[in-house]
C-alpha angles and dihedrals in degrees: 000000000000119000090341093303120113118219115251115255127217089240092057090052095045119113132189124208119185119213115198132190117195096222127342098182110141094250093047107044119109139181087259089057088055092046090053091051092051093049092047094047090047091052091052093047094248090117122041123233091251090047092051091050092050092046092049090049089057091047091052090056092045091052090048091053091049092049091049091050093245106125092173091065090044090053092050090052091049090049087057089046088056093049090053092044090053092058114097091205088064100031108027094177114084091205090053092048090053093047094049095046092046093050092047089050090052091053091047091054089050092050093048088057090058 
């Protein structure tokens, strides 16, 4: 204790943010599920602002491909999503990188079955 003030501890400054996805089973995952993950991870600081914008851009193209009935173009967009998600400068959290890539892979599997 210095001058009656206790130094801040890491535990006192720690914060926890829970990110939930309703159901990420391969047959149930959607672009909206991925978007929810991105927004949750951005809110918790696990995805940077620039990373979230890049990921959202890829999701926009994936959604467009799905809506047009061209799963191949949606898969290409999701592969780009995965490349961005794998970059620590955009997704500093290793657990967030894994979650985003796994969820994108699940959607790719679903789209390949179409």
